[in-house]
ZAGU-540752 format. One record per residue (C-alpha): z, x, y. Coordinates in steps of 0.2 Angstrom, whole numbers, plus 5000, padded with zeros to 4 digits. Last residue first. Layout:
% ZAGU-540752
ZXY;...
% end
This chain:
% ZAGU-540752
502449634973;504049694983;505049644969;505049454972;503249404980;502649424999;502649614997;500749614997;499949455004;498349484993;497749654994;498949734980;497649834973;497849754955;497649584961;497449464948;497849564931;499249674940;499949524949;500049424934;500849564924;502149584938;502449404939;502849414920;504049554922;504949454936;505249304926;507149314925;507449334943;509149374950;509249354969;507749314978;507949334998;509049494995;509849515012;509749625028;507949615033;507849415031;509449405041;508849505056;507149405055;507949225055;507949145038;506749055026;506849005008;508449115005;508649084984;510149034975;510149044956;511048954942;511349004923;513248944926;513949124926;512649184938;513049034948;514749084954;514249264958;512749194968;513849094979;514949244983;513649364986;512549244996;514049195008;514349405010;512649415014;512649275026;514149355036;513149515037;511649435045;512849355058;512749165058;511749105073;510449025062;511748905056;511648895036;510748755028;510748695011;509248634997;509648564982;509048564964;510248514950;508948394942;509748224947;510548284962;508748314969;509048374987;510048385002;511648495006;512248525024;513648645022;515648605022;516648725029;517348905026;515548975022;516149055005;517148905001;515848775005;514548864995;515648884980;516148704981;514148664982;513848764966;515448684956;514748514961;512948574953;513648614937;513348484927;511548474933;511148654928;510948754943;509548784956;510148814975;508848824988;509448905004;508748885022;509449005036;509248915052;507948955065;506848795063;508048665055;508848645038;509348495029;507548465023;506848285024;505948175011;507348045013;508448085028;507847905036;508447825021;507047745009;506447565012;506747405001;508547425001;509947394989;511747434993;513247524984;514947504993;516047564979;515447514962;514047624955;513847534938;513747364946;512447424960;511447504945;511347344936;510747254951;509347394954;508847374935;508547184937;507647204954;506647344947;506047244931;505647084941;504547174954;503647284942;503947474943;504947594954;506847634956;507347764969;509247824968;510147874984;511747974985;512447985003;513648075012;515048015022;515348095039;515748255048;516348345032;518048405031;518548585031;518548715016;520148685010;519948485013;519048494994;520948464988;520648274987;519148304976;520148344962;519248424946;518348554957;520048594967;520948614950;519648764946;519848844963;521648834960;521548914943;520449054948;518849044940;517749104954;518849184966;519849084978;519749084997;521349025006;520748915021;520948895039;519648755044;517848765049;516948595054;515848495043;514048495036;513348315029;512848285010;511248195006;510848184988;509348114980;509148024962;507247994960;506047904949;507547824940;507247774921;508847654920;509547754906;511147724909;511847894904;510847964918;511647854931;513447884925;513148074925;512548064942;514047964949;515248094941;514448234948;514348154965;516248124965;516448314961;515348354977;516448244987;516248125001;514947984993;514247825001;513147724988;511247684991;510047594979;508147614984;506847494978;505047504975;503947374968;502147374961;502147554959;500447644964;499447674948;499347854943;498348014946;498348184938;497648334948;496148444948;496448574961;495148664973;494948824982;496748914979;496749094985;497549214972;499049294966;500049334983;499549154991;501349104992;501449124973;502448954970;501148884961;499849024958;500749054941;499948884935;498248984934;498949104922;499448944910;497748874915;496849024908;497248974889;496148814892;496948654892;495648554901;495848684915;495148844922;493848904936;493849074943;492749114958;492749314959;493149374977;493949544972;495649474974;495449334963;494749164971;495348994964;494848844955;496148744947;496348624932;497648484926;499048504939;500348374939;501648494933;501248614948;501748464960;503548474951;503948344938;503648154937;505348084935;506548194945;505048274954;504748114964;506148164977;505048304984;504348474978;503548634986;502948764974;502348864990;500548894983;500548714976;501048634992;499948735002;498448694991;498748514994;498948545012;500548505022;500548395037;502348355036;503348455024;504448345013;503248364997;502948194989;501848224974;501648084960;499848084966;499347894970;498247754965;497947574971;496147604975;496447604993;498147714990;497047854982;496347885001;497947875010;498647984997;497448114999;497548115017;499348125016;499248285006;498148375019;496648445011;496448635013;496548654994;495048534990;495548394978;494848344962;495548184955;496148134939;496747974929;495047884933;495047694934;494147694951;492847824945;492947994953;492248044970;493148224974;494148234988;493748355002;494348525010;494048705010;493848685028;495548715033;495948865020;496248985034;496149165029;497349265039;496449445038;497449595041;499249545037;500349695031;501949735021;501949525020;503649445025;504649385012;504849185007;504549035018;503849075036;502049005033;502848845026;502048715038;500648835040;499348695037;498448805024;498648995025;497949135013;498549325017;497149445016;497549625016;496149765020;495349895010;493849895020;492649855005;494049754997;494249645014;492349615014;492449554996;493849435001;492949365016;491349345005;492449244992;493049135005;491149105011;490649064992;492148944992;491748845007;491648835026;492748995028;494148995042;494549175045;495949235057;496049425062;497349555065;498949465058;500749465065;502149485052;503549355057;503549265042;501649265042;500849275059;499549195069;500449115084;500349275094;498349275092;497249335078;495549405083;494249265079;493249185065;492748995064;491848965079;490649115076;490149055059;491149085043;490149235035;489249295050;490849275062;491849385048;490449515048;490549545067;492449545068;492449675054;491149785063;492249765079;493649845070;492649985064;491850025081;493750025089;494450115074;494650075056;495850215053;497350095056;496749985042;496450135030;498050205033;498950035030;498050025013;498450195009;500350155011;499950005001;
% end
C-alpha cells in the first residue's frame, strides 16, 4: 500500500490531468470531476469522483485505476460513508448512482433484479404497485440497495426474514481488475459473492442484485409495552418467543439517563450478578430519562393478525397496547451525527447482561435500540466523550461479551475516537476475509484499510 501511495503522489500535474481527462472520456464530462470537500470516506478525502453510466463504464474506471495504481472506493447515496474504518487512501470515489434500475419481471415473479445504485425506497414503491415488497427495511433514509448490501444494514424485519444478504439470490459485481462477475442460482460463487455484504466496497463493486420478493402483508399491527429495565425486556422477549406468535419484528427502545455515583463491579462479581436478577438494583448506573418500549410487529391476514395481537396483549400484561402504525422511533438509530455509534451482538438470553455492562461502564443508562428478539442492538455514546473514556468502556463491555460469545463493534465515531480504539474487537471470520481479499483484490486497490485487520 505504501507503493500505491507513492505511485499516486508521483503522478504529477500532467498525470493528474490525464486521469481527469480519461475519467471524463469514460463517464462523460458531467459525470466526472475533481473531488470536493464533501467527497470523503470516514474522514479520508478523495481526489476524483467518477459516476459511470453502466457496468462497462464502471469496469473501465477500475481498469484505469489498475494501470495507474490508484485506489477506488464505491459510494451509493453516502448515507453510511462514515461507517467503519477510514480507508488508507481514496483516489477515485466511484459513485454508483447511475448503476440504477429495476428489472421488468412477471407480476407473479418471486425475484427482482435491481441496480446497485437504485434507492431502496424506489424499489419498494415500484414493487408495491404490484402488491409485492422486499423484506428489507434498512433505517438509513435514501439508502441505495447496493449501499444496504455493502454495509450489511438490516432493519426490524430481519427478525423473521433475515438480513438483506439473506434475500440475495444472485449478484453481478466488478472485481478490482474490472472483470464483471455474475453468480446466482445456487452457484458456488454465490457464497463468495455474499461476502460482499458488509464489506464496505473493499471486496468488489456491486453492479446489481437479484433479490427475493414476497407479497405485501394484508394487515400489520404493532403491539407495544412500556419497559424500564433490561432484565424486564429479557423476560418479556422470552415470553413472546415461547408463545410462537410468528412476529415479524421484536424491537426495543431504551432511553439514556443521567450519570450517578456508582460502585463498578467486575463481570461475575456477586453484586453484579444480583443486579442482573433484580431490576430494582439497576439504579447504580443512574435512572433512564423515561420508560422504554418493547414493540412487536405482527403481519398477515386481518383476522389472524388481530387474534394474535390480542393474545400477545394478554401475555404482556402491564400497559400493552395495539396500534395500526409504527412508533416514531421505529427504523431509526439511537445515535446522531457525531456520536460514537456501537453495535452489540449477543445471544438473546444475554442481551440484558450486555446492556447492563454498557450502563456500568458508561456510568449511566445509554440509549439502546434494535432487534431484541435477535440480540442485535445499536447504542450511542456522546460524541464529546474523550477517546480514552470510550476505549475503557469498550474494553469493559467486550470483556463481558467475550464470555457470552458476543461482540461490540464501533459503527462510526468522531475522528479522535476512530484513531484511538479498535473498531472491531475479536473477529472469528478474519482468516476467511483475508482469503476473499486476496482472491478478489490482491493488490488492495478497493477501499484499502476499510475492513478489519487493515484489509
